[in-house]
VEXDREN-2710 file (C-alpha; in Angstrom, 1 decimal):
% VEXDREN-2710
k/r/px/py/pz
1/MET/-18.7/-5.0/90.8
2/ALA/-17.8/-1.6/92.3
3/GLN/-16.1/0.9/90.0
4/ILE/-13.6/3.5/91.1
5/LYS/-13.5/6.7/89.0
6/LEU/-10.4/8.9/89.3
7/ASN/-9.9/12.5/88.1
8/ALA/-6.4/12.5/86.7
9/THR/-6.4/16.1/85.6
10/TYR/-3.8/17.0/88.3
11/GLY/-1.9/13.8/88.0
12/LEU/-1.9/10.7/90.1
13/THR/0.6/9.6/92.7
14/GLY/0.9/6.3/94.5
15/THR/0.3/2.8/93.4
16/LEU/-2.8/1.7/91.5
17/PRO/-4.7/-1.3/92.7
18/ALA/-4.0/-4.6/91.1
19/VAL/-6.6/-4.6/88.2
20/SER/-6.6/-5.7/84.6
21/GLY/-4.9/-3.3/82.2
22/ALA/-7.0/-4.5/79.3
23/ASN/-8.8/-1.1/79.0
24/LEU/-5.7/1.1/79.0
25/THR/-5.8/2.9/75.7
26/THR/-3.0/5.5/75.7
27/LEU/-0.1/3.4/77.0
28/ASN/2.9/3.6/74.8
29/ALA/6.4/2.1/75.0
30/SER/7.9/5.2/76.6
31/ASN/5.7/4.5/79.6
32/ILE/7.2/1.1/80.2
33/SER/10.2/1.2/82.5
34/SER/10.4/-2.5/83.3
35/GLY/8.7/-5.8/82.4
36/THR/7.5/-6.8/79.0
37/LEU/4.8/-5.6/76.6
38/ASN/2.9/-8.3/74.6
39/THR/3.5/-7.8/70.9
40/SER/-0.2/-7.6/70.3
41/ARG/-0.2/-4.3/72.2
42/TYR/2.1/-2.5/69.7
43/VAL/2.4/-2.3/65.9
44/ASP/5.6/-2.2/63.9
45/VAL/5.0/0.5/61.3
46/ALA/5.2/-0.5/57.7
47/GLY/7.4/1.7/55.5
48/LYS/10.4/1.7/57.8
49/ILE/13.7/1.7/55.9
50/LEU/15.6/-1.5/56.8
51/GLN/18.7/-0.7/54.7
52/ALA/19.8/1.6/51.9
53/LYS/22.5/1.2/49.2
54/HIS/24.0/3.6/46.8
55/GLU/26.1/2.7/43.7
56/ASN/27.5/4.8/40.9
57/LEU/27.1/3.9/37.3
58/GLY/29.8/5.8/35.4
59/GLN/31.3/4.1/32.3
60/ASN/30.9/4.1/28.6
61/TYR/29.2/1.0/27.1
62/THR/29.0/-0.1/23.5
63/ALA/25.5/-1.2/22.8
64/ALA/24.3/-2.9/19.6
65/THR/20.7/-2.7/18.5
66/SER/19.9/-5.3/21.1
67/TRP/20.2/-5.2/24.9
68/THR/23.8/-5.1/26.3
69/GLU/24.6/-5.5/30.0
70/MET/26.2/-2.3/31.4
71/ASP/26.6/-3.0/35.1
72/SER/25.2/-4.9/38.1
73/PHE/24.3/-4.1/41.7
74/THR/23.5/-6.4/44.6
75/ILE/21.4/-6.2/47.8
76/THR/20.7/-8.9/50.4
77/PRO/17.2/-8.4/51.9
78/THR/17.1/-8.8/55.7
79/VAL/13.5/-10.2/55.6
80/ALA/11.6/-12.0/52.9
81/THR/8.4/-9.9/53.3
82/SER/10.0/-6.5/52.5
83/ILE/10.1/-4.8/49.2
84/ILE/13.0/-3.3/47.3
85/TYR/12.4/0.2/46.1
86/GLY/15.0/1.5/43.7
87/TRP/15.7/4.3/41.3
88/TYR/18.3/5.3/38.8
89/SER/18.6/8.9/37.7
90/GLY/21.4/9.6/35.4
91/GLY/22.4/11.3/32.2
92/MET/22.8/9.3/29.0
93/TYR/24.4/10.2/25.7
94/SER/24.2/8.5/22.4
95/GLY/26.6/9.1/19.5
96/GLY/23.9/8.1/17.1
97/THR/20.3/9.3/16.7
98/GLY/19.6/10.1/20.3
99/ARG/17.2/7.1/20.8
100/TRP/18.2/4.7/23.5
101/GLY/16.7/2.4/26.1
102/LEU/17.5/1.3/29.6
103/ARG/16.3/-1.9/31.2
104/LEU/16.7/-3.4/34.7
105/THR/16.5/-7.1/35.5
106/SER/16.4/-9.0/38.8
107/ASN/17.4/-12.5/39.6
108/SER/15.2/-12.8/42.7
109/THR/13.2/-15.6/41.1
110/GLY/16.3/-17.6/40.1
111/SER/16.7/-16.2/36.5
112/ASP/16.9/-12.6/35.1
113/VAL/13.4/-11.0/34.8
114/VAL/12.8/-7.5/33.5
115/ILE/11.3/-5.4/36.3
116/ALA/11.7/-1.9/34.8
117/GLU/12.3/-0.4/31.3
118/ASN/12.4/3.0/29.7
119/THR/13.2/4.4/26.3
120/TYR/14.3/7.9/25.5
121/SER/14.2/9.8/22.2
122/MET/15.7/13.2/21.3
123/GLY/14.5/12.9/17.7
124/GLY/17.8/14.1/16.4
125/THR/20.2/12.8/13.8
126/SER/23.4/13.3/15.6
127/SER/24.8/13.1/19.2
128/ASN/22.2/13.8/21.9
129/HIS/22.2/14.0/25.7
130/GLY/19.3/13.3/28.0
131/GLU/17.9/11.6/31.1
132/CYS/16.4/8.1/31.0
133/PRO/15.3/7.5/34.6
134/LEU/14.1/4.1/36.1
135/ASN/12.1/3.6/39.2
136/TRP/10.9/0.2/40.5
137/PHE/9.4/-1.8/43.4
138/GLU/10.1/-5.5/43.8
139/ASP/8.2/-7.8/46.1
140/HIS/11.1/-10.4/46.2
141/ASN/10.1/-12.9/48.9
142/VAL/13.8/-14.0/49.5
143/THR/16.6/-13.3/52.0
144/SER/19.4/-14.3/49.6
145/GLU/21.4/-11.9/47.6
146/ILE/19.5/-10.3/44.6
147/THR/21.5/-9.1/41.6
148/TYR/20.1/-6.2/39.6
149/LYS/21.5/-5.7/36.1
150/MET/21.3/-2.5/34.1
151/TRP/21.1/-3.0/30.3
152/ALA/21.2/-0.4/27.5
153/TYR/20.8/-0.3/23.7
154/ASP/21.1/2.3/21.0
155/ILE/17.7/1.8/19.2
156/ASN/18.6/3.0/15.7
157/THR/22.3/2.9/15.1
158/GLY/23.8/0.3/17.4
159/GLY/26.4/2.9/18.3
160/THR/27.9/3.7/21.6
161/VAL/25.6/4.6/24.5
162/TYR/27.4/6.5/27.3
163/ALA/26.2/6.6/30.8
164/SER/27.2/9.5/33.1
165/ILE/29.5/11.6/30.9
166/ASN/32.0/13.4/33.1
167/THR/30.1/12.5/36.2
168/PHE/28.5/9.5/38.1
169/SER/24.9/8.6/37.8
170/PRO/23.5/7.3/41.1
171/MET/21.6/4.0/41.6
172/PHE/19.7/3.9/44.9
173/MET/18.1/0.8/46.5
174/MET/16.2/0.6/49.7
175/GLU/14.7/-2.3/51.5
176/VAL/11.4/-1.2/53.0
177/SER/9.4/-3.0/55.6
178/THR/5.8/-4.0/54.6
179/THR/4.6/-5.2/58.0
END
């Protein structure tokens, strides 16, 4: 078979002969003005944000020396193969010894399951302020609504745990593509 070699340094004009495009290596979607491109010729990049949600947690909660539900947040995944990445970053205050915990549960499996937990200790004997952040990834495998619940407890005294004194503490959730 005869081969034709072209020097495209100065650009090409005209119409190329009808040959297979199987060996084209630098064709991207911006070069396509009509027709279709087989999906095997392009890759959808993992890590794309499919949706993002923001909620504020900003109330006082009385928590005994066991876990007490503070608030809940929902997100409905658009695809089952994505992951939910979330984080909570807020100030906490305890009227007791300054030792408290936060826990996050998810019902993506049909019942509440702990997916993140953190405890914080100031080591004091009276009222204390501090951060108790949570970060999580959840590989959920559902497209139905997922409810996340935030729980807290005052470890030593069973007193009042305050979230977000005089401000709101943000809860962020993002659905991230994995394929």
